[in-house]
C-alpha positions as CSV (number, residue, x, y, z in Angstrom):
1,X,0.6,-1.7,30.8
2,X,0.1,-1.4,27.1
3,X,-1.9,1.6,25.8
4,X,-5.0,0.4,23.8
5,X,-7.2,2.7,21.7
6,X,-10.2,2.1,19.5
7,X,-9.3,2.4,15.8
8,X,-12.2,3.6,13.7
9,X,-10.7,2.2,10.5
10,X,-10.5,-1.4,11.8
11,X,-13.4,-1.1,14.2
12,X,-11.4,-2.7,17.0
13,X,-9.4,-1.9,20.1
14,X,-5.7,-2.1,19.2
15,X,-2.4,-1.8,21.0
16,X,-0.8,1.6,20.5
17,X,2.5,1.1,18.7
18,X,4.1,4.4,17.6
19,X,5.8,4.9,14.3
20,X,8.9,6.2,16.1
21,X,9.7,4.7,19.5
22,X,9.3,7.2,22.3
23,X,7.3,9.7,20.2
24,X,3.6,10.2,19.4
25,X,2.2,12.4,16.7
26,X,-1.4,13.5,17.0
27,X,-3.6,15.6,14.6
28,X,-7.2,16.5,15.4
29,X,-9.7,18.6,13.6
30,X,-10.1,22.0,15.2
31,X,-12.9,24.6,14.8
32,X,-14.4,26.3,11.8
33,X,-14.4,29.7,13.4
34,X,-17.8,30.9,12.3
35,X,-19.4,31.5,15.7
36,X,-19.1,31.1,19.4
37,X,-17.7,27.8,20.7
38,X,-20.3,25.3,22.0
39,X,-20.0,22.3,24.3
40,X,-19.3,19.9,21.4
41,X,-16.2,21.9,20.3
42,X,-15.0,22.1,23.9
43,X,-15.6,18.4,24.5
44,X,-13.3,17.5,21.6
45,X,-10.5,19.7,22.8
46,X,-10.8,18.3,26.4
47,X,-10.8,14.7,25.1
48,X,-7.6,15.2,23.1
49,X,-6.0,17.2,25.8
50,X,-6.5,14.3,28.2
51,X,-5.1,11.9,25.6
52,X,-2.0,14.2,25.1
53,X,-1.5,14.4,28.9
54,X,-1.7,10.7,29.3
55,X,0.7,10.0,26.4
56,X,3.1,12.5,28.0
57,X,2.7,10.9,31.4
58,X,3.6,7.5,29.9
59,X,6.8,8.9,28.6
60,X,6.1,9.9,25.0
61,X,7.3,13.0,23.4
62,X,4.0,14.2,21.9
63,X,3.6,16.6,18.9
64,X,0.0,17.9,18.6
65,X,-1.5,19.7,15.7
66,X,-5.0,21.3,15.9
67,X,-6.0,23.3,12.8
68,X,-8.1,26.4,12.5
69,X,-10.5,26.6,9.5
70,X,-10.7,30.3,9.0
71,X,-12.1,30.3,5.4
72,X,-15.4,28.5,4.7
73,X,-18.8,28.9,3.1
74,X,-20.4,29.4,6.5
75,X,-17.8,32.0,7.5
76,X,-18.6,34.0,4.4
77,X,-22.4,33.7,5.0
78,X,-22.1,34.8,8.6
79,X,-19.9,37.7,7.6
80,X,-22.5,38.9,5.1
81,X,-25.1,38.9,7.8
82,X,-23.0,40.6,10.5
83,X,-21.9,44.1,11.3
84,X,-18.6,45.4,12.6
85,X,-18.6,45.2,16.4
86,X,-19.3,48.6,17.9
87,X,-21.2,49.8,14.8
88,X,-25.0,50.3,14.6
89,X,-26.8,47.3,13.2
90,X,-30.0,49.2,12.5
91,X,-31.8,49.5,9.2
92,X,-29.4,52.1,7.9
93,X,-26.2,50.2,8.8
94,X,-24.1,49.2,5.9
95,X,-20.7,48.2,7.4
96,X,-20.4,44.4,7.2
97,X,-17.8,42.7,9.3
98,X,-15.1,41.4,6.9
99,X,-15.0,37.6,6.8
100,X,-11.4,37.5,8.0
101,X,-12.2,39.8,10.9
102,X,-15.2,37.7,12.0
103,X,-13.0,34.5,11.8
104,X,-10.3,36.0,13.9
105,X,-12.7,37.4,16.4
106,X,-14.3,33.9,17.0
107,X,-10.9,32.3,16.9
108,X,-10.0,34.4,20.0
109,X,-13.2,33.3,21.7
110,X,-12.2,29.6,21.2
111,X,-8.8,30.3,22.7
112,X,-10.5,32.0,25.7
113,X,-12.7,28.9,26.2
114,X,-9.8,26.5,25.9
115,X,-7.7,28.5,28.4
116,X,-10.6,28.9,30.8
117,X,-10.9,25.1,31.0
118,X,-7.1,24.5,31.2
119,X,-6.8,22.9,27.8
120,X,-3.1,22.9,26.8
121,X,-2.1,24.7,23.6
122,X,-1.1,22.4,20.8
123,X,2.4,22.2,19.4
124,X,1.2,23.8,16.2
125,X,-2.2,25.5,15.4
126,X,-2.1,26.3,11.7
127,X,-4.7,28.3,9.9
128,X,-6.1,27.2,6.6
129,X,-5.5,30.6,4.9
130,X,-1.8,30.3,5.7
131,X,-1.4,27.0,3.7
132,X,-2.8,27.7,0.2
133,X,0.5,26.7,-1.6
134,X,0.5,23.4,0.2
135,X,-3.1,22.8,-0.9
136,X,-2.3,23.7,-4.5
137,X,0.5,21.1,-4.5
138,X,-1.8,18.4,-3.1
139,X,-4.5,19.1,-5.7
140,X,-1.9,19.0,-8.5
141,X,-0.6,15.7,-7.3
142,X,-4.2,14.3,-7.2
143,X,-4.9,15.5,-10.7
144,X,-1.6,14.0,-12.0
145,X,-2.4,10.7,-10.4
146,X,-5.9,10.5,-11.9
147,X,-7.8,11.1,-8.7
148,X,-9.1,14.6,-9.3
149,X,-10.5,16.6,-12.2
150,X,-11.1,20.3,-12.9
151,X,-14.7,21.1,-13.8
152,X,-15.2,21.0,-17.6
153,X,-17.1,24.4,-17.7
154,X,-14.0,26.5,-16.7
155,X,-15.7,27.5,-13.4
156,X,-12.4,26.9,-11.5
157,X,-13.9,24.1,-9.4
158,X,-11.8,21.0,-8.9
159,X,-13.3,17.7,-7.6
160,X,-12.0,14.5,-6.1
161,X,-13.1,11.5,-8.3
162,X,-14.4,9.1,-5.7
163,X,-14.8,6.3,-8.2
164,X,-11.0,6.5,-8.9
165,X,-10.3,5.3,-5.3
166,X,-11.4,1.7,-4.7
167,X,-11.3,2.1,-0.9
168,X,-13.7,5.1,-0.8
169,X,-16.2,4.3,1.9
170,X,-14.0,1.9,3.8
171,X,-13.4,4.1,6.9
172,X,-17.2,4.2,7.6
173,X,-18.0,0.9,6.0
174,X,-20.4,2.3,3.4
175,X,-21.1,1.3,-0.2
176,X,-20.5,4.2,-2.5
177,X,-23.7,3.6,-4.4
178,X,-25.7,4.1,-1.2
179,X,-24.2,7.5,-0.4
180,X,-25.9,10.8,-0.9
181,X,-24.5,13.3,-3.3
182,X,-21.9,15.7,-2.0
183,X,-23.4,19.2,-1.5
184,X,-20.5,21.0,-3.3
185,X,-22.3,22.3,-6.3
186,X,-25.7,23.7,-7.2
187,X,-28.1,21.2,-8.9
188,X,-28.0,23.2,-12.2
189,X,-24.2,22.7,-12.3
190,X,-24.1,19.0,-11.5
191,X,-22.5,18.2,-14.8
192,X,-19.2,19.6,-13.3
193,X,-18.8,16.3,-11.5
194,X,-18.1,12.8,-12.9
195,X,-20.1,11.3,-10.0
196,X,-22.6,13.1,-7.6
197,X,-20.4,12.0,-4.6
198,X,-17.3,13.8,-6.0
199,X,-16.3,16.4,-3.4
200,X,-14.7,19.8,-3.9
201,X,-11.0,20.2,-3.5
202,X,-11.0,23.8,-4.9
203,X,-14.0,26.1,-5.2
204,X,-14.0,28.6,-8.0
205,X,-15.0,32.2,-7.1
206,X,-18.7,33.0,-7.5
207,X,-20.4,36.3,-8.3
208,X,-21.1,38.4,-5.2
209,X,-18.3,36.8,-3.0
210,X,-15.6,39.1,-1.6
211,X,-12.5,39.3,-3.7
212,X,-10.5,38.9,-0.5
213,X,-11.8,35.4,-0.1
214,X,-10.2,34.3,-3.3
215,X,-6.7,33.1,-4.2
216,X,-5.1,32.6,-7.6
217,X,-4.6,29.0,-8.6
218,X,-3.7,27.0,-11.7
219,X,-7.5,26.2,-12.2
220,X,-8.8,29.8,-11.6
221,X,-9.3,32.1,-8.7
222,X,-11.1,30.5,-5.7
223,X,-10.7,29.0,-2.3
224,X,-10.0,25.6,-0.8
225,X,-12.6,22.9,-0.2
226,X,-13.2,22.1,3.5
227,X,-11.8,18.5,3.4
228,X,-8.6,19.5,1.6
229,X,-7.3,21.8,4.3
230,X,-6.7,19.2,6.9
231,X,-4.7,16.8,4.6
232,X,-2.5,19.6,3.4
233,X,-1.8,20.9,6.9
234,X,-1.2,17.6,8.7
235,X,1.3,16.6,6.0
236,X,3.3,19.8,6.4
237,X,3.6,19.5,10.2
238,X,3.6,15.7,10.8
239,X,4.6,14.2,7.4
240,X,2.9,11.6,5.3
241,X,2.7,9.2,8.2
242,X,1.7,9.9,11.8
243,X,0.2,8.0,14.7
244,X,-3.2,9.3,15.6
245,X,-5.9,11.3,13.6
246,X,-8.9,12.4,15.7
247,X,-12.0,14.5,15.7
248,X,-15.6,14.5,16.7
249,X,-17.7,11.4,15.8
250,X,-19.8,13.6,13.5
251,X,-16.7,14.2,11.3
252,X,-16.2,10.5,10.4
253,X,-18.3,11.0,7.3
254,X,-17.8,12.8,5.1
255,X,-14.8,14.7,6.5
256,X,-12.5,12.0,7.7
257,X,-13.6,9.6,4.9
258,X,-12.7,12.3,2.3
259,X,-9.4,13.2,4.1
260,X,-8.3,9.5,4.1
261,X,-9.1,9.2,0.4
262,X,-7.2,12.3,-0.7
263,X,-4.3,11.7,1.6
264,X,-3.8,8.1,0.7
């Protein structure tokens, strides 16, 4: 019996024909570890665990990559509001939980939940913070090919130029002119983009943010954009071509659309 899967890009059910006979490569978007896991996170993990088990049962040698987003605007915001576990959180408390400590604490909660439900560990589970050089290389390549541009005000921001990619919107079958602006820059700094839909590849450091949440880059100190992380990590572990990319339905736009644009 031939395996048949629904392909979001073509909007049809297709026969599964692997790139390499006898092997299957799968990447799916893991958690942004900003808080406790909820049923949506766990449903995704169970769904792709079932897919992995079925592919294995059918005789494929499966390589699975599930990322951990451990640096993000939401993680920084939650850190600023939180206190070190075990310390007083009353009106006189001053000890905030470091963003990296909060992210690691919640990452462990996700692993507990996965293990409790019997979800198999992926082949690789890379963290975003461990792949900054790969992200720099991808951004540089996009700039060199005319698909990305640093902000003209020297802020350190770098944006993907959506108008430079004729297929932008194809995955979710949208017209670019009907899309909302990407929420990657404050309204007063909208002149940093060529188009309101341009999305951030690199976010320059802002006043008040912890220095530990910033890395040196050719464009200025800052941190990666959310969409960039997955493209950089999947390429490192599965190469420029792989069989299946998955994630929750809520990620199709803008996350998967942006991933496809910057990867292709």
